[in-house]
N, C-alpha and C positions, 0 to 999 in steps of 0.2 A: 504494500500500500504506500503510495507516494505521499509525502508531506506537503507537496505543492498543491495549494488550493486552486490556483488559476494560473496555468502556464503562460497564457497570453500576457497577464499583468507582470509576471516575472521577466518577460522578454522586453518590457518597456525600459529603455535606457533613461537614465536621469541626466539631463543636460545641465552641466555646471556653468553654462554661459552666464556672465553677469555676476557670478559668485567667485570670481578669482581676482588676483592681483598679480599680473604678470604670469609667472609660472606657478604661483601658489594657488591651489584650488582644493576643494574638498576631496577626501579619499574615502574608500570603503574597505570593509573587512568582509571577506566572504562567509566566514562562520566563526562563531564564538561559543565556547562551552565554559560555564562557570559553575562551580560546585560549592555551595554553602559558604560563600565568602572566603574560601580557603584556597581553591585551585582555579587557575585560569588557563584556557587553551585557546589561542587565536589561530585561525586557519586562513591562509591565502592560497587561492587556486589559480594557476596559469596553465596555458597550453605548453606542452614540452617545447623547449628551446627559448621560451620567454623568461625574463627575470622580473623580479619585483623592482619597480622604479625607485630611485633613491629616496624621494620624499615619503613614499608609502612604507619603504623598508625602515626608515628612521622612525616613523610613527609607530609601527609594530614593535620595534625594539624598545622604544621609550615606554609604551604601554606595558610591555612585559617587565621591564626593569622597575617600573613604578608599582607593580602589584605588591600587596601588603605581606605576602608570604613568599617563600622560595619556590612554591609550586606554581610556576608560570612558564609558559612555553609558547613559541610561535612555530607552527608547522607550515612549511612551504610544500604545497601539494601540486603535482603536475598530472596532466592527462594528455592523451593523444586522440581524443574524439574530434573528428572533423566535420561531421554532419550537423550543421547548425540548425537543423529542423528538429533535432532530438535533444532532450535534456541530458545533461552530463551526470551520470550516476556517481556521486561522490564516493560511494563504497568501492568503486572500481578504479579510483585514482590512487596514485602512489606518493608517499612522502619522500622527498629528495633531500631536504635540509631541515634542520631544526635550530631555533635560536633559544638558548638558555644559558645561564651563568655568564651573561653579558657577551656571548659570542655565537657565531653561526657554526654549526657542525654539519658536515656531510653525513648523510644517513644511507646505509645500504638500502637501496630502493625497496620499499615495502608498502603493501596496501595500508591505507589509512586506518581501517578498522583494527588491524593487527597492532599498529603503533598505538592507537588509543587504548586498546586492551592492556598493553605493556605499561603505559603511563598509569592507568587505573590501578594496576597491581603495585607498581613502584610507589605510588603516592597513597595507596590504601583507600581508593575511592570506590566503594562498592556500587555506587550509582553508574560508574563508568565501565560498563560491560557490554560490548557490542556483539 
């Protein structure tokens, strides 16, 4: 069962025109998981071969660094889906990098669900079982 209520609305782009100052403009985060004010997982998804733009990367790093506990991480998730008429199944995307302890770490490419399960075990989050 999909969690997407209306795929057409999800496909609507948000136009940032008029809400920028030169190259400074709003950014988005693709997914956020937060558990009991204790753990924070930020997820950014890009097509394989793309990188997180500098401003967005800095935003993600700063949010992770500012979290009130050491249980915070940014997962950079990539996909190779090219059919833009179909939704991208996040469960079939792979984690390629992770930001924690104030630095980026290469990850042996692994499905997101598996990585989330490992984080849940490491951080003892019973609610995080995919």
